[in-house]
PyMOL Python script that loads the backbone (N, CA, C, O; Angstrom):
from pymol import cmd

cmd.read_pdbstr("""\
ATOM      1  N   MET A   1     110.440 178.464 157.218  1.00  0.00           N
ATOM      2  CA  MET A   1     109.650 177.337 156.657  1.00  0.00           C
ATOM      3  C   MET A   1     108.997 177.943 155.364  1.00  0.00           C
ATOM      4  O   MET A   1     108.388 179.003 155.510  1.00  0.00           O
ATOM      5  N   ALA A   2     109.053 177.442 154.249  1.00  0.00           N
ATOM      6  CA  ALA A   2     108.304 177.891 152.953  1.00  0.00           C
ATOM      7  C   ALA A   2     106.813 177.459 152.840  1.00  0.00           C
ATOM      8  O   ALA A   2     106.430 176.303 153.022  1.00  0.00           O
ATOM      9  N   SER A   3     106.042 178.472 152.533  1.00  0.00           N
ATOM     10  CA  SER A   3     104.597 178.239 152.643  1.00  0.00           C
ATOM     11  C   SER A   3     104.218 177.669 151.201  1.00  0.00           C
ATOM     12  O   SER A   3     104.797 178.083 150.196  1.00  0.00           O
ATOM     13  N   GLN A   4     103.408 176.883 151.161  1.00  0.00           N
ATOM     14  CA  GLN A   4     102.914 176.246 149.860  1.00  0.00           C
ATOM     15  C   GLN A   4     101.630 177.039 149.390  1.00  0.00           C
ATOM     16  O   GLN A   4     100.795 177.436 150.204  1.00  0.00           O
ATOM     17  N   VAL A   5     101.537 177.216 148.219  1.00  0.00           N
ATOM     18  CA  VAL A   5     100.367 177.876 147.564  1.00  0.00           C
ATOM     19  C   VAL A   5      99.492 176.878 146.723  1.00  0.00           C
ATOM     20  O   VAL A   5      99.996 176.388 145.713  1.00  0.00           O
ATOM     21  N   ALA A   6      98.354 176.587 147.044  1.00  0.00           N
ATOM     22  CA  ALA A   6      97.472 175.732 146.278  1.00  0.00           C
ATOM     23  C   ALA A   6      96.943 176.323 145.048  1.00  0.00           C
ATOM     24  O   ALA A   6      96.314 177.380 145.091  1.00  0.00           O
ATOM     25  N   THR A   7      97.169 175.682 143.924  1.00  0.00           N
ATOM     26  CA  THR A   7      96.686 176.124 142.586  1.00  0.00           C
ATOM     27  C   THR A   7      95.356 175.645 142.586  1.00  0.00           C
ATOM     28  O   THR A   7      95.018 174.663 143.247  1.00  0.00           O
ATOM     29  N   PRO A   8      94.430 176.434 141.725  1.00  0.00           N
ATOM     30  CA  PRO A   8      92.957 176.134 141.631  1.00  0.00           C
ATOM     31  C   PRO A   8      92.806 174.605 141.211  1.00  0.00           C
ATOM     32  O   PRO A   8      91.846 173.943 141.607  1.00  0.00           O
ATOM     33  N   SER A   9      93.756 174.098 140.426  1.00  0.00           N
ATOM     34  CA  SER A   9      93.395 172.743 139.869  1.00  0.00           C
ATOM     35  C   SER A   9      93.863 171.701 141.126  1.00  0.00           C
ATOM     36  O   SER A   9      93.224 170.673 141.353  1.00  0.00           O
ATOM     37  N   SER A  10      94.854 172.027 141.779  1.00  0.00           N
ATOM     38  CA  SER A  10      95.131 171.079 143.027  1.00  0.00           C
ATOM     39  C   SER A  10      94.138 171.175 144.154  1.00  0.00           C
ATOM     40  O   SER A  10      93.964 170.212 144.901  1.00  0.00           O
ATOM     41  N   LEU A  11      93.424 172.400 144.312  1.00  0.00           N
ATOM     42  CA  LEU A  11      92.491 172.513 145.171  1.00  0.00           C
ATOM     43  C   LEU A  11      91.252 171.821 144.703  1.00  0.00           C
ATOM     44  O   LEU A  11      90.604 171.153 145.510  1.00  0.00           O
ATOM     45  N   HIS A  12      90.873 171.934 143.446  1.00  0.00           N
ATOM     46  CA  HIS A  12      89.773 171.097 142.898  1.00  0.00           C
ATOM     47  C   HIS A  12      90.005 169.576 143.087  1.00  0.00           C
ATOM     48  O   HIS A  12      89.083 168.856 143.470  1.00  0.00           O
ATOM     49  N   THR A  13      91.097 169.147 142.847  1.00  0.00           N
ATOM     50  CA  THR A  13      91.391 167.758 143.071  1.00  0.00           C
ATOM     51  C   THR A  13      91.177 167.215 144.650  1.00  0.00           C
ATOM     52  O   THR A  13      90.659 166.147 144.977  1.00  0.00           O
ATOM     53  N   THR A  14      91.655 168.127 145.427  1.00  0.00           N
ATOM     54  CA  THR A  14      91.653 167.830 146.875  1.00  0.00           C
ATOM     55  C   THR A  14      90.310 167.946 147.282  1.00  0.00           C
ATOM     56  O   THR A  14      89.896 167.122 148.097  1.00  0.00           O
ATOM     57  N   VAL A  15      89.447 168.953 146.797  1.00  0.00           N
ATOM     58  CA  VAL A  15      88.093 169.092 147.222  1.00  0.00           C
ATOM     59  C   VAL A  15      87.312 167.870 146.765  1.00  0.00           C
ATOM     60  O   VAL A  15      86.597 167.265 147.564  1.00  0.00           O
ATOM     61  N   ALA A  16      87.430 167.509 145.541  1.00  0.00           N
ATOM     62  CA  ALA A  16      86.743 166.490 144.949  1.00  0.00           C
ATOM     63  C   ALA A  16      86.857 165.139 145.900  1.00  0.00           C
ATOM     64  O   ALA A  16      85.899 164.421 146.187  1.00  0.00           O
ATOM     65  N   SER A  17      88.143 164.951 146.304  1.00  0.00           N
ATOM     66  CA  SER A  17      88.560 163.733 147.012  1.00  0.00           C
ATOM     67  C   SER A  17      88.057 163.812 148.493  1.00  0.00           C
ATOM     68  O   SER A  17      87.810 162.783 149.121  1.00  0.00           O
ATOM     69  N   SER A  18      87.910 165.076 149.040  1.00  0.00           N
ATOM     70  CA  SER A  18      87.521 165.214 150.349  1.00  0.00           C
ATOM     71  C   SER A  18      85.916 165.428 150.575  1.00  0.00           C
ATOM     72  O   SER A  18      85.397 165.261 151.679  1.00  0.00           O
ATOM     73  N   MET A  19      85.185 165.818 149.405  1.00  0.00           N
ATOM     74  CA  MET A  19      83.778 166.205 149.688  1.00  0.00           C
ATOM     75  C   MET A  19      83.074 165.145 150.296  1.00  0.00           C
ATOM     76  O   MET A  19      82.315 165.394 151.233  1.00  0.00           O
ATOM     77  N   ALA A  20      83.255 163.808 149.816  1.00  0.00           N
ATOM     78  CA  ALA A  20      82.489 162.635 150.310  1.00  0.00           C
ATOM     79  C   ALA A  20      82.532 162.572 151.879  1.00  0.00           C
ATOM     80  O   ALA A  20      81.515 162.287 152.510  1.00  0.00           O
ATOM     81  N   SER A  21      83.692 162.833 152.478  1.00  0.00           N
ATOM     82  CA  SER A  21      83.718 162.691 153.945  1.00  0.00           C
ATOM     83  C   SER A  21      83.282 163.831 154.612  1.00  0.00           C
ATOM     84  O   SER A  21      82.822 163.719 155.748  1.00  0.00           O
ATOM     85  N   LEU A  22      83.374 165.072 153.982  1.00  0.00           N
ATOM     86  CA  LEU A  22      82.794 166.228 154.622  1.00  0.00           C
ATOM     87  C   LEU A  22      81.270 166.294 154.379  1.00  0.00           C
ATOM     88  O   LEU A  22      80.587 166.927 155.184  1.00  0.00           O
ATOM     89  N   SER A  23      80.754 165.751 153.440  1.00  0.00           N
ATOM     90  CA  SER A  23      79.349 165.899 153.269  1.00  0.00           C
ATOM     91  C   SER A  23      78.517 164.563 153.516  1.00  0.00           C
ATOM     92  O   SER A  23      77.428 164.367 152.976  1.00  0.00           O
ATOM     93  N   SER A  24      79.084 163.731 154.316  1.00  0.00           N
ATOM     94  CA  SER A  24      78.483 162.655 154.761  1.00  0.00           C
ATOM     95  C   SER A  24      77.256 162.958 155.669  1.00  0.00           C
ATOM     96  O   SER A  24      77.140 163.973 156.357  1.00  0.00           O
ATOM     97  N   PRO A  25      76.295 161.874 155.573  1.00  0.00           N
ATOM     98  CA  PRO A  25      75.114 162.178 156.363  1.00  0.00           C
ATOM     99  C   PRO A  25      75.231 162.521 157.922  1.00  0.00           C
ATOM    100  O   PRO A  25      74.455 163.259 158.529  1.00  0.00           O
ATOM    101  N   SER A  26      76.265 161.900 158.427  1.00  0.00           N
ATOM    102  CA  SER A  26      76.691 162.333 159.936  1.00  0.00           C
ATOM    103  C   SER A  26      77.708 163.403 159.908  1.00  0.00           C
ATOM    104  O   SER A  26      78.871 163.185 160.249  1.00  0.00           O
ATOM    105  N   SER A  27      77.263 164.622 159.485  1.00  0.00           N
ATOM    106  CA  SER A  27      78.183 165.832 159.417  1.00  0.00           C
ATOM    107  C   SER A  27      78.775 165.925 160.661  1.00  0.00           C
ATOM    108  O   SER A  27      78.128 165.674 161.678  1.00  0.00           O
ATOM    109  N   ALA A  28      80.171 166.326 160.698  1.00  0.00           N
ATOM    110  CA  ALA A  28      80.884 166.423 161.808  1.00  0.00           C
ATOM    111  C   ALA A  28      80.889 167.899 162.309  1.00  0.00           C
ATOM    112  O   ALA A  28      80.939 168.803 161.475  1.00  0.00           O
ATOM    113  N   SER A  29      80.845 168.135 163.459  1.00  0.00           N
ATOM    114  CA  SER A  29      81.043 169.551 163.963  1.00  0.00           C
ATOM    115  C   SER A  29      82.449 170.039 163.806  1.00  0.00           C
ATOM    116  O   SER A  29      83.268 169.128 163.682  1.00  0.00           O
ATOM    117  N   PRO A  30      82.909 171.215 163.783  1.00  0.00           N
ATOM    118  CA  PRO A  30      84.265 171.627 163.623  1.00  0.00           C
ATOM    119  C   PRO A  30      85.196 170.884 164.771  1.00  0.00           C
ATOM    120  O   PRO A  30      86.330 170.511 164.471  1.00  0.00           O
ATOM    121  N   SER A  31      84.687 170.697 166.036  1.00  0.00           N
ATOM    122  CA  SER A  31      85.560 169.970 166.901  1.00  0.00           C
ATOM    123  C   SER A  31      85.858 168.477 166.413  1.00  0.00           C
ATOM    124  O   SER A  31      86.823 167.869 166.877  1.00  0.00           O
ATOM    125  N   GLN A  32      85.094 167.960 165.560  1.00  0.00           N
ATOM    126  CA  GLN A  32      85.249 166.513 165.239  1.00  0.00           C
ATOM    127  C   GLN A  32      86.086 166.390 163.978  1.00  0.00           C
ATOM    128  O   GLN A  32      86.551 165.299 163.648  1.00  0.00           O
ATOM    129  N   LEU A  33      86.264 167.382 163.341  1.00  0.00           N
ATOM    130  CA  LEU A  33      87.052 167.279 162.062  1.00  0.00           C
ATOM    131  C   LEU A  33      88.587 167.107 162.353  1.00  0.00           C
ATOM    132  O   LEU A  33      89.179 167.609 163.309  1.00  0.00           O
ATOM    133  N   SER A  34      89.121 166.333 161.394  1.00  0.00           N
ATOM    134  CA  SER A  34      90.550 166.105 161.619  1.00  0.00           C
ATOM    135  C   SER A  34      91.403 167.423 161.136  1.00  0.00           C
ATOM    136  O   SER A  34      90.889 168.297 160.437  1.00  0.00           O
ATOM    137  N   PRO A  35      92.753 167.467 161.584  1.00  0.00           N
ATOM    138  CA  PRO A  35      93.689 168.488 161.544  1.00  0.00           C
ATOM    139  C   PRO A  35      93.689 168.698 159.816  1.00  0.00           C
ATOM    140  O   PRO A  35      93.666 169.839 159.355  1.00  0.00           O
ATOM    141  N   ASP A  36      93.712 167.721 159.092  1.00  0.00           N
ATOM    142  CA  ASP A  36      93.827 167.939 157.658  1.00  0.00           C
ATOM    143  C   ASP A  36      92.648 168.518 157.253  1.00  0.00           C
ATOM    144  O   ASP A  36      92.728 169.413 156.411  1.00  0.00           O
ATOM    145  N   ASP A  37      91.426 168.154 157.731  1.00  0.00           N
ATOM    146  CA  ASP A  37      90.002 168.564 157.244  1.00  0.00           C
ATOM    147  C   ASP A  37      89.931 170.200 157.559  1.00  0.00           C
ATOM    148  O   ASP A  37      89.374 170.985 156.792  1.00  0.00           O
ATOM    149  N   VAL A  38      90.545 170.574 158.740  1.00  0.00           N
ATOM    150  CA  VAL A  38      90.455 171.861 159.166  1.00  0.00           C
ATOM    151  C   VAL A  38      91.374 172.759 158.304  1.00  0.00           C
ATOM    152  O   VAL A  38      91.018 173.868 157.906  1.00  0.00           O
ATOM    153  N   GLU A  39      92.608 172.194 158.038  1.00  0.00           N
ATOM    154  CA  GLU A  39      93.506 173.006 157.109  1.00  0.00           C
ATOM    155  C   GLU A  39      92.776 173.132 155.704  1.00  0.00           C
ATOM    156  O   GLU A  39      92.772 174.236 155.161  1.00  0.00           O
ATOM    157  N   LEU A  40      92.182 172.091 155.117  1.00  0.00           N
ATOM    158  CA  LEU A  40      91.502 172.083 153.870  1.00  0.00           C
ATOM    159  C   LEU A  40      90.457 173.190 153.877  1.00  0.00           C
ATOM    160  O   LEU A  40      90.380 173.998 152.952  1.00  0.00           O
ATOM    161  N   LEU A  41      89.650 173.211 154.942  1.00  0.00           N
ATOM    162  CA  LEU A  41      88.618 174.157 155.081  1.00  0.00           C
ATOM    163  C   LEU A  41      89.265 175.509 155.074  1.00  0.00           C
ATOM    164  O   LEU A  41      88.908 176.343 154.242  1.00  0.00           O
ATOM    165  N   ALA A  42      90.152 175.759 155.915  1.00  0.00           N
ATOM    166  CA  ALA A  42      90.688 177.072 155.901  1.00  0.00           C
ATOM    167  C   ALA A  42      91.341 177.605 154.519  1.00  0.00           C
ATOM    168  O   ALA A  42      91.380 178.812 154.279  1.00  0.00           O
ATOM    169  N   LYS A  43      91.806 176.723 153.704  1.00  0.00           N
ATOM    170  CA  LYS A  43      92.300 177.082 152.419  1.00  0.00           C
ATOM    171  C   LYS A  43      91.159 177.267 151.449  1.00  0.00           C
ATOM    172  O   LYS A  43      91.169 178.156 150.597  1.00  0.00           O
ATOM    173  N   LEU A  44      90.057 176.299 151.620  1.00  0.00           N
ATOM    174  CA  LEU A  44      88.950 176.780 150.770  1.00  0.00           C
ATOM    175  C   LEU A  44      88.212 178.011 151.118  1.00  0.00           C
ATOM    176  O   LEU A  44      87.640 178.686 150.261  1.00  0.00           O
ATOM    177  N   GLU A  45      88.222 178.280 152.270  1.00  0.00           N
ATOM    178  CA  GLU A  45      87.506 179.727 152.610  1.00  0.00           C
ATOM    179  C   GLU A  45      88.513 180.829 152.150  1.00  0.00           C
ATOM    180  O   GLU A  45      88.069 181.888 151.706  1.00  0.00           O
ATOM    181  N   GLU A  46      89.811 180.617 152.240  1.00  0.00           N
ATOM    182  CA  GLU A  46      90.769 181.562 151.696  1.00  0.00           C
ATOM    183  C   GLU A  46      90.429 181.757 150.127  1.00  0.00           C
ATOM    184  O   GLU A  46      90.312 182.870 149.614  1.00  0.00           O
ATOM    185  N   GLN A  47      90.313 180.754 149.555  1.00  0.00           N
ATOM    186  CA  GLN A  47      90.162 180.554 148.048  1.00  0.00           C
ATOM    187  C   GLN A  47      88.881 181.320 147.666  1.00  0.00           C
ATOM    188  O   GLN A  47      88.809 182.103 146.718  1.00  0.00           O
ATOM    189  N   ASN A  48      87.914 181.019 148.478  1.00  0.00           N
ATOM    190  CA  ASN A  48      86.463 181.687 148.204  1.00  0.00           C
ATOM    191  C   ASN A  48      86.631 183.204 148.379  1.00  0.00           C
ATOM    192  O   ASN A  48      86.252 183.987 147.510  1.00  0.00           O
ATOM    193  N   ARG A  49      87.202 183.593 149.511  1.00  0.00           N
ATOM    194  CA  ARG A  49      87.515 185.147 149.591  1.00  0.00           C
ATOM    195  C   ARG A  49      88.163 185.767 148.395  1.00  0.00           C
ATOM    196  O   ARG A  49      87.859 186.885 147.977  1.00  0.00           O
ATOM    197  N   TYR A  50      89.134 184.938 147.827  1.00  0.00           N
ATOM    198  CA  TYR A  50      89.927 185.515 146.723  1.00  0.00           C
ATOM    199  C   TYR A  50      89.106 185.589 145.528  1.00  0.00           C
ATOM    200  O   TYR A  50      89.210 186.596 144.828  1.00  0.00           O
ATOM    201  N   GLU A  51      88.251 184.601 145.177  1.00  0.00           N
ATOM    202  CA  GLU A  51      87.374 184.379 144.067  1.00  0.00           C
ATOM    203  C   GLU A  51      86.267 185.560 144.271  1.00  0.00           C
ATOM    204  O   GLU A  51      85.978 186.264 143.304  1.00  0.00           O
ATOM    205  N   SER A  52      85.678 185.760 145.479  1.00  0.00           N
ATOM    206  CA  SER A  52      84.719 186.833 145.752  1.00  0.00           C
ATOM    207  C   SER A  52      85.285 188.183 145.284  1.00  0.00           C
ATOM    208  O   SER A  52      84.684 188.936 144.518  1.00  0.00           O
ATOM    209  N   PHE A  53      86.459 188.412 145.798  1.00  0.00           N
ATOM    210  CA  PHE A  53      87.205 189.712 145.668  1.00  0.00           C
ATOM    211  C   PHE A  53      87.462 189.793 144.070  1.00  0.00           C
ATOM    212  O   PHE A  53      87.179 190.854 143.515  1.00  0.00           O
ATOM    213  N   THR A  54      87.903 188.887 143.423  1.00  0.00           N
ATOM    214  CA  THR A  54      88.212 188.854 141.971  1.00  0.00           C
ATOM    215  C   THR A  54      86.836 189.298 141.140  1.00  0.00           C
ATOM    216  O   THR A  54      86.781 190.162 140.266  1.00  0.00           O
ATOM    217  N   GLN A  55      85.799 188.523 141.616  1.00  0.00           N
ATOM    218  CA  GLN A  55      84.519 188.781 140.848  1.00  0.00           C
ATOM    219  C   GLN A  55      84.113 190.189 140.983  1.00  0.00           C
ATOM    220  O   GLN A  55      83.755 190.844 140.004  1.00  0.00           O
ATOM    221  N   LEU A  56      84.164 190.697 142.245  1.00  0.00           N
ATOM    222  CA  LEU A  56      83.744 191.936 142.422  1.00  0.00           C
ATOM    223  C   LEU A  56      84.678 193.049 141.747  1.00  0.00           C
ATOM    224  O   LEU A  56      84.170 193.985 141.129  1.00  0.00           O
ATOM    225  N   PHE A  57      86.022 192.912 141.885  1.00  0.00           N
ATOM    226  CA  PHE A  57      86.921 193.680 140.997  1.00  0.00           C
ATOM    227  C   PHE A  57      86.564 193.622 139.645  1.00  0.00           C
ATOM    228  O   PHE A  57      86.415 194.696 139.062  1.00  0.00           O
ATOM    229  N   LEU A  58      86.378 192.440 138.954  1.00  0.00           N
ATOM    230  CA  LEU A  58      86.043 192.437 137.457  1.00  0.00           C
ATOM    231  C   LEU A  58      84.831 193.094 137.149  1.00  0.00           C
ATOM    232  O   LEU A  58      84.737 193.731 136.100  1.00  0.00           O
ATOM    233  N   LYS A  59      83.687 192.990 138.123  1.00  0.00           N
ATOM    234  CA  LYS A  59      82.486 193.624 137.870  1.00  0.00           C
ATOM    235  C   LYS A  59      82.608 195.080 137.824  1.00  0.00           C
ATOM    236  O   LYS A  59      81.990 195.759 137.004  1.00  0.00           O
ATOM    237  N   CYS A  60      83.443 195.586 138.746  1.00  0.00           N
ATOM    238  CA  CYS A  60      83.643 197.094 138.852  1.00  0.00           C
ATOM    239  C   CYS A  60      84.480 197.562 137.645  1.00  0.00           C
ATOM    240  O   CYS A  60      84.254 198.689 137.204  1.00  0.00           O
ATOM    241  N   ILE A  61      85.417 196.801 137.079  1.00  0.00           N
ATOM    242  CA  ILE A  61      86.217 197.267 136.000  1.00  0.00           C
ATOM    243  C   ILE A  61      85.295 197.229 134.749  1.00  0.00           C
ATOM    244  O   ILE A  61      85.348 198.127 133.909  1.00  0.00           O
ATOM    245  N   ASN A  62      84.468 196.198 134.645  1.00  0.00           N
ATOM    246  CA  ASN A  62      83.393 196.127 133.626  1.00  0.00           C
ATOM    247  C   ASN A  62      82.376 197.246 133.559  1.00  0.00           C
ATOM    248  O   ASN A  62      81.931 197.571 132.459  1.00  0.00           O
ATOM    249  N   SER A  63      81.984 197.851 134.651  1.00  0.00           N
ATOM    250  CA  SER A  63      80.996 198.764 134.688  1.00  0.00           C
ATOM    251  C   SER A  63      81.729 200.164 134.559  1.00  0.00           C
ATOM    252  O   SER A  63      81.001 201.151 134.463  1.00  0.00           O
ATOM    253  N   CYS A  64      82.902 200.315 134.550  1.00  0.00           N
ATOM    254  CA  CYS A  64      83.649 201.623 134.423  1.00  0.00           C
ATOM    255  C   CYS A  64      83.656 202.137 132.920  1.00  0.00           C
ATOM    256  O   CYS A  64      84.221 203.192 132.631  1.00  0.00           O
TER     257      CYS A  64
END
""", "prot")
cmd.dss("prot")
cmd.show_as("cartoon", "prot")
cmd.util.cbc("prot")
cmd.orient("prot")
């Protein structure tokens, strides 16, 4: 099964359309999230790790 890689623009679009449901006043606990929301959250966490690593890497390169 081929894995799909989300591009930053597709993640941004997905996040923008999903933020309303995730940040509603009655915030859901992880056990109340839909499978799609759990998958989106995992992708966002992975994207954040990549971004943090990239920022750290660029900071290191710029200071050398």
